[in-house]
Each structure stands twice: as C-alpha cells, then as structure tokens.
N, C-alpha and C positions, 0 to 999 in steps of 0.2 A: 167128328164131323168128315164128311167126304171133304176132299179139297176141291177148290175151285182151280182153273186154269186161266191163265193170260197168255194169250196167243199175240206175240210182237213181231214186228217186221221192220224195226228201225237199227240200220248198222251203224249208226253213230252212237258212242258208248254212253256220253253225257246225257242226251235227250231219252236214250233207251233207258238208262238208270233211273232217271227221274220220273219217266212216266211209271214204271213198277212201283216206286215209292210214294207216287200220287195214287195210285190204285189201292196200295197197301193203306195209305191213310183214310181214303174215304170211304173204303169198304169196310174198314175197321179189322180185317184180315192180317194175320202175320204170314212169315214166308213160308211156315209149314204149310197155311192152308190156301195160299195163291201161288202156284207154282208157275213161273214164267218160263217159256218155250220161246227162243228167239228164232224163228222161221228164215230169217234171212243168213242165219248161221249154219243151218242145216234141217234135214227132212222132218216133217211133222211127225212124231211118234203116231203110233196106232193107239188111239184112245178106247178103252173100256168104258163108255158111259155110265154102266152101272157103279162104277167105283168114283164116279165123280158127281159134285153137287151142282156144277154149273161151267160156263166158259164165257169169258170176256175176250173181247179182241180190242187191241189198241189202235191208234191210228198208224199212218206209215207214209211212205213214199210213192206207193204203187197207185196207178190210174186205170182202172178198168178199161176206160174207153180209149187208151192209147192204141195205136195201130200193132198187130201181134210182130211185126218186123222191129217195132222199136223197143218192144219190150225184153228185159233180159233173160237169160235162161232161169236165175232165181225167181223172178216174177212168174214166168210161165209155170215153174214148179209149186210156188205158193199158190195160185191160182187153181191150180189141179186139185191140189192137196185139200183146199176149202170146199171145192166142189164135190169131193168124196166126202167130207166130214159133215158138210150140211146135208147131203142126201140121208143121213141117217140122223143128225139133229132134227130137221123138219119132220121126217115120218114119224120119229117118236115124240116131237114136240118138248124136245129137250130144252131145258133153260140156257139161254144164249143172248149175249148183249154186246152188239158189235158198235164200239166207238168210233165215228167217221168211216175207217176203212171196213166197217160193218156194212156201209152203203155200197161199196164196192163188192163185197163178197156175197152178203144175202140177197142183194139186189141183183146181181148177175145170175145166182142160183136161181132166183123166183122169175127172171126174164125181164127186169125193168128196163126202160129205155134209160141208159145212163150217158150223158153228153156233157159239154161245156157250156150249156144254156144258161144254167143257174149257179155258176161257180160265185164264190164270195171271197173277197180279200179278208186277209186276216184283221180281226176286228169283233167287236162285241155287238151283238144284234139282239132284238126282241122276238122271242120265240112264244107261238101262241098255239095252246093246246085245241084241239079239234073236240067235239062233244064225245068222240070215241076216247080221245087223248084224257079229258076231264074224269072219265070214270073207268081209266086204266088203273088196275091195282099198283102197278110199278110207279105210276106218277102221282099216288095218293099224297097229299100235303104239298104239293108244288101250288103257286098261283096259276091262274089263267092264262098269264102272260109273265113271262121272267126272262132276264138277260143271260145270253150264252156266249162261249167264245166259239168262233168258227173260222175258216180259213181252208178253202178247198177250191182246185182246179175243174172239179167235175162235180155233177149231181145228178139225182134221178130226175128226169122229166116227165116220166109217166110211169104210175105204177101198175103193177099188174093185180088182177081181180084176186089174186091169192093173198094180197098184203091189204092191212087197215092202216089208213094214215092217223097218225096220233098228233103230229106238232108240223106247224109252217113258220116262216119267218117272210118279212116282206119281200126278199130278193131271192128266196129259195123255198118253192112250194112244200117239198119235202124234206122236213128236218127230223122226222121221227116215223117209223112205221113198225108194225107187227104182223108176224105172220103165225097163224093158228094163235095160241094163248101164250105162249111162252119165250117165242124167238122174236128178239127186238134187234133193231139197229136204229142209230142216231147219226145225222150229219153233223151236229155240233159235239163239242168235246165236252162231256160231263164230269171227266176226270181232272180238268185243268183248274190251277188258279193262276194269279197273275206271275207269280214266280215262274211257274212251271211255262206259260206261253211265252213269258220272256226269254227263257232258255231256248226255244223252239225258234224263236223269231232270229235270234243269234245264229242258231245251229244251220238254219237252212235258208240263211240270207242271199245265198248264190243259188237258189232252187226255183227262182222264177214266181214265188208267191207275191212279191213286190221288185219294184225297180230299184237299182243299186242307189239312187238317192232319195229312196222313201224309208230308209230304216228308223229315223226318228219320227216321222209319220205314223209309222206302224206300230211302234212301241206307244206312242200317245193313244192311238185307235184303241188298243185294249185295255185302256185304264177309263175310258169316257164314262164307264158306268161300272157299278158293282156287280160281281158275278158270284152267287153263293148258292142259289136254288139247285143247279142240274145235278151237284155232287150228291145230292139226296138220293136220287133213284140207285146210286152204286149200293150205298146201305140196304136200301128196301129190296135191292134184288138178292143181297146176301141173305136177308131176314127172311125174305120168301122162299128161297130155293135151298138153303143150308140142310143137309141131309145126314 
C-alpha cells in the first residue's frame, strides 16, 4: 500500500505525539503507512502524489485570520507551503482530509471568509449533517446528528461556491465541507477522544482558548456527552483511498 501522510504543526511534543498516536489508532494504520511530517520543525517536503494514498492534516496553533504582522515566520512559511500543495491536490482531486486546521488551509485556498464570528470554546457540540453530508460516502454510517469535540478561535463565515457544505453545529455553520469529490476539511476534531482532548486542554491552557480560572470548567465541558462517531470517518477515509 502507498502510505498516507499526516501534516502536523504542533510545536509541543506531548500533544504532537499524542495526535499522531490517535491518527494511527483511529485510521488503523501503522507508522510505516502513516508518515508524519512536523511542519513547525522544517519545510514541507516536495510530495509526489502518485506515491501517496492520501493526506491528513492535524490541528494546530495557527489562525489564518490573524493579521500578517502578527504571524510568525514559521506560520508564513507553512501557509505558503499549503497553498502550493493544495494547488495540486485540488487540481487532481487528490484525497485530502484536514482536521480543524484543514479549515484554515483548504478554506483560505478556496477563498472562504474566515474570521472570529463563529469561534467555539473547547467543548462537545452536536454536529448535524446536511443533505449532501448525509449522502457523502466519507460520512457513511454516521447518524444525522452526532457529538464532536471542538475548540477554535476562528471559523468559516462564508463558504465559496466551489465548496459543498456537509455539516453544521448550532454555534458554527461550517463544521465540514468538501471541494470537488475527494478533498475534505472539518472544523471539529474527528481524531480526538477524551484523553486526547484533556492532554490538549492542559498543553494549551495559556493560549487564550479559555480564561485562567476556567480549566476545570473546560475539562468538565468535554465530558458532558459521549463522543465516538467522528473517528469513524478516519477509518473510512483509509478504506476508500488506500492505494
């Protein structure tokens, strides 16, 4: 089988390593078949898409809507690299699934309006599939409404005509979308379980996702409903696209 790639941007080793472990677990892949590239540590390699099965993108600390002058040199580099990669991915309709930061990468590439209108605190929210989402093969087997982990400072406030809306939540109209037939992005985190999001809550406690005195409230918020359905799409992605 040709390998899949996980493009990651987390600089902190503990949540970065756990993110990779979660993708391995829920995709069913091993380390030979899911190659991790930590973009915060160095430039994105030049990929030959003919030698890959598909591309995953993990979450990360970068906000596409931040003013250019507030972005680090690393963020500017990563954003430029994603634009180049997505030029080819979209043109070829190559299998791509961006989780959370997928909105910032694929959304920007397609010209979506991204701002802080529909930010969501770290929590569990009900996500509801649209008619297109309910018939999308990547979401096959998921209930029409399911719970998912979220936590983001920005979101898409307007999708471009090139994108198909697949899922929404009460506080965030664009939770998942597709470009062409095989290029996907989610705002929610399909790769997370309770332990994984707990690790991130502690790791990013000082990053502005919640106030200093809200740690326990945030830990409680991610336990208020069971989350199990979103991870299914990771295994489905592998089953559909393994080459």
